C-alpha positions as a Markdown table, in Angstrom:
| # | Residue | x | y | z |
|---|---|---|---|---|
| 1 | Met | -13.5 | -13.0 | -2.7 |
| 2 | Leu | -11.5 | -10.3 | -1.7 |
| 3 | Thr | -14.0 | -9.0 | 1.1 |
| 4 | Ser | -12.8 | -12.4 | 2.6 |
| 5 | Ile | -9.6 | -11.5 | 3.2 |
| 6 | Met | -10.3 | -8.0 | 4.2 |
| 7 | Arg | -10.6 | -7.5 | 8.1 |
| 8 | Tyr | -12.7 | -4.7 | 7.6 |
| 9 | Ser | -14.5 | -3.1 | 4.9 |
| 10 | Asp | -12.5 | 0.0 | 4.6 |
| 11 | Pro | -8.6 | -1.0 | 5.6 |
| 12 | Phe | -7.7 | 2.7 | 5.4 |
| 13 | Met | -10.4 | 3.5 | 8.5 |
| 14 | Met | -8.3 | 0.5 | 10.5 |
| 15 | Leu | -4.9 | 1.8 | 9.6 |
| 16 | Lys | -5.5 | 4.9 | 11.2 |
| 17 | Ala | -5.4 | 3.8 | 14.1 |
| 18 | Ser | -1.6 | 3.1 | 13.8 |
| 19 | Thr | 0.1 | 6.3 | 14.5 |
| 20 | Tyr | 3.4 | 4.9 | 12.9 |
| 21 | Arg | 1.3 | 4.3 | 9.6 |
| 22 | Arg | -0.4 | 7.3 | 10.0 |
| 23 | Glu | 2.7 | 9.6 | 9.5 |
| 24 | Ile | 4.1 | 8.1 | 6.8 |
| 25 | Lys | 4.0 | 10.7 | 4.0 |
| 26 | Leu | 5.5 | 11.0 | 0.6 |
| 27 | Asn | 7.8 | 14.1 | 0.3 |
| 28 | Asp | 7.6 | 16.5 | -2.9 |
| 29 | Leu | 10.1 | 15.0 | -4.4 |
| 30 | Glu | 8.4 | 11.7 | -4.1 |
| 31 | Arg | 4.9 | 13.3 | -5.4 |
| 32 | Asn | 6.7 | 15.0 | -8.5 |
| 33 | Ile | 8.1 | 11.4 | -9.5 |
| 34 | Val | 4.5 | 9.8 | -9.2 |
| 35 | Leu | 3.1 | 12.8 | -11.3 |
| 36 | Lys | 5.9 | 12.5 | -14.1 |
| 37 | Glu | 5.9 | 8.4 | -14.3 |
| 38 | Gly | 2.6 | 7.9 | -14.0 |
| 39 | Phe | 0.5 | 5.3 | -12.2 |
| 40 | Ile | 1.5 | 2.4 | -14.9 |
| 41 | Arg | 5.1 | 2.8 | -14.0 |
| 42 | Leu | 4.2 | 2.8 | -10.5 |
| 43 | Ala | 2.0 | -0.3 | -10.7 |
| 44 | Glu | 5.1 | -2.1 | -12.5 |
| 45 | Ser | 7.3 | -1.4 | -9.6 |
| 46 | Ser | 4.6 | -2.2 | -7.1 |
| 47 | Leu | 4.1 | -5.8 | -8.6 |
| 48 | Ala | 7.8 | -6.3 | -8.1 |
| 49 | Ser | 7.6 | -5.2 | -4.8 |
| 50 | Ile | 4.6 | -7.5 | -4.0 |
| 51 | Asp | 6.2 | -10.6 | -5.8 |
| 52 | Ser | 8.8 | -10.3 | -3.3 |
| 53 | Leu | 6.1 | -10.9 | -0.4 |
| 54 | Asn | 5.9 | -14.4 | -1.6 |
| 55 | Asp | 8.9 | -15.4 | 0.8 |
| 56 | Pro | 7.1 | -16.0 | 4.0 |
| 57 | His | 10.1 | -15.2 | 5.9 |
| 58 | His | 10.2 | -11.5 | 4.3 |
| 59 | Cys | 10.2 | -9.1 | 7.2 |
| 60 | His | 9.3 | -5.6 | 7.4 |
| 61 | Arg | 13.0 | -4.7 | 7.9 |
| 62 | Asp | 13.4 | -6.3 | 4.4 |
| 63 | Thr | 11.5 | -3.7 | 3.0 |
| 64 | Pro | 13.0 | -0.1 | 2.5 |
| 65 | His | 12.1 | 2.9 | 4.4 |
| 66 | His | 12.1 | 5.4 | 1.6 |
| 67 | Gly | 11.0 | 5.7 | -2.2 |
| 68 | Val | 7.5 | 5.8 | -3.2 |
| 69 | Val | 6.6 | 2.0 | -2.9 |
| 70 | Pro | 8.2 | 1.1 | 0.2 |
| 71 | Lys | 6.7 | 4.0 | 2.0 |
| 72 | Ala | 3.4 | 2.9 | 0.5 |
| 73 | Gln | 3.8 | -0.8 | 1.6 |
| 74 | His | 4.6 | 0.5 | 5.3 |
| 75 | Ala | 1.6 | 2.9 | 5.4 |
| 76 | Thr | -0.8 | 0.3 | 4.3 |
| 77 | Ala | 0.7 | -2.6 | 6.4 |
| 78 | Thr | 1.8 | -4.4 | 3.0 |
| 79 | Cys | 5.3 | -4.2 | 3.5 |
| 80 | Cys | 5.8 | -8.0 | 4.9 |
| 81 | Arg | 4.1 | -11.2 | 5.6 |
| 82 | Lys | 3.6 | -10.6 | 9.2 |
| 83 | Cys | 2.0 | -7.5 | 8.6 |
| 84 | Leu | -0.1 | -8.9 | 5.9 |
| 85 | Phe | -1.3 | -11.4 | 8.4 |
| 86 | Asn | -1.7 | -9.1 | 11.6 |
| 87 | Trp | -3.4 | -6.1 | 9.6 |
| 88 | His | -5.3 | -8.0 | 6.6 |
| 89 | Arg | -5.8 | -11.6 | 7.8 |
| 90 | Ile | -3.7 | -12.6 | 4.6 |
| 91 | Pro | -2.0 | -16.0 | 5.6 |
| 92 | Arg | 1.4 | -16.3 | 6.0 |
| 93 | Tyr | 3.2 | -19.5 | 5.1 |
| 94 | Arg | 2.1 | -19.7 | 1.2 |
| 95 | Glu | 2.3 | -17.9 | -1.8 |
| 96 | Leu | -0.1 | -14.8 | -2.4 |
| 97 | Asn | -2.8 | -15.6 | -4.5 |
| 98 | Glu | -3.9 | -13.4 | -7.7 |
| 99 | His | -6.7 | -11.8 | -5.5 |
| 100 | Glu | -4.4 | -11.0 | -2.6 |
| 101 | Lys | -1.8 | -9.3 | -5.2 |
| 102 | Ala | -4.5 | -7.5 | -6.6 |
| 103 | Tyr | -5.6 | -6.0 | -3.3 |
| 104 | Val | -2.5 | -5.6 | -2.1 |
| 105 | Leu | -1.7 | -3.4 | -5.1 |
| 106 | His | -4.9 | -1.7 | -4.8 |
| 107 | Leu | -3.8 | -0.5 | -1.3 |
| 108 | Ile | -0.8 | 0.6 | -2.4 |
| 109 | Leu | -1.9 | 2.8 | -5.4 |
| 110 | Arg | -5.0 | 4.0 | -3.6 |
| 111 | Trp | -2.6 | 5.2 | -0.8 |
| 112 | Val | 0.0 | 6.9 | -3.2 |
| 113 | Lys | -2.9 | 8.5 | -5.2 |
| 114 | Lys | -4.1 | 9.9 | -2.1 |
| 115 | Glu | -0.8 | 11.3 | -1.1 |
| 116 | Thr | 0.2 | 12.7 | -4.3 |
| 117 | Tyr | -3.3 | 14.5 | -4.7 |
| 118 | Ala | -4.5 | 15.3 | -1.5 |
| 119 | Arg | -2.2 | 17.9 | -0.9 |
| 120 | Gln | -2.7 | 19.9 | -4.1 |
| 121 | Asn | -5.3 | 21.9 | -5.1 |
| 122 | Ile | -6.1 | 19.9 | -8.3 |
| 123 | Gly | -9.9 | 19.5 | -7.6 |
| 124 | Val | -9.9 | 15.8 | -6.6 |
| 125 | Val | -13.0 | 14.5 | -5.2 |
| 126 | Ile | -12.5 | 12.3 | -2.3 |
| 127 | Glu | -15.7 | 10.0 | -1.7 |
| 128 | Asn | -16.1 | 7.8 | 1.3 |
| 129 | Gly | -12.4 | 8.0 | 2.1 |
| 130 | Asp | -11.4 | 6.8 | -1.2 |
| 131 | Val | -9.7 | 8.9 | -4.0 |
């Protein structure tokens, strides 16, 4: 089911085409927050943000530009319904279904994981662009 809502097999390859999205990075403080609080806490915060996307008129300006989850949303084009439609072809004028919520959560967590570990020599193996 997830492949039917994805525009490309690897959305991160598509997102690299956007200078704006490519330049969004976590700073050291944000990386430390992720390492300290963990990915379970991050997933909980992400789910709350994803629920706010059920408003079809939610604009990317409604999503802050600071903090781990909002930065991840902007970097992955999951910040608003317009971006979800333009980048991922998820229809705007209805609530997100469970598959779409899981897809958005996966994108956010994958981006944060890449950002958190990519700049550290922790021995994380990157295969096929995934962390």
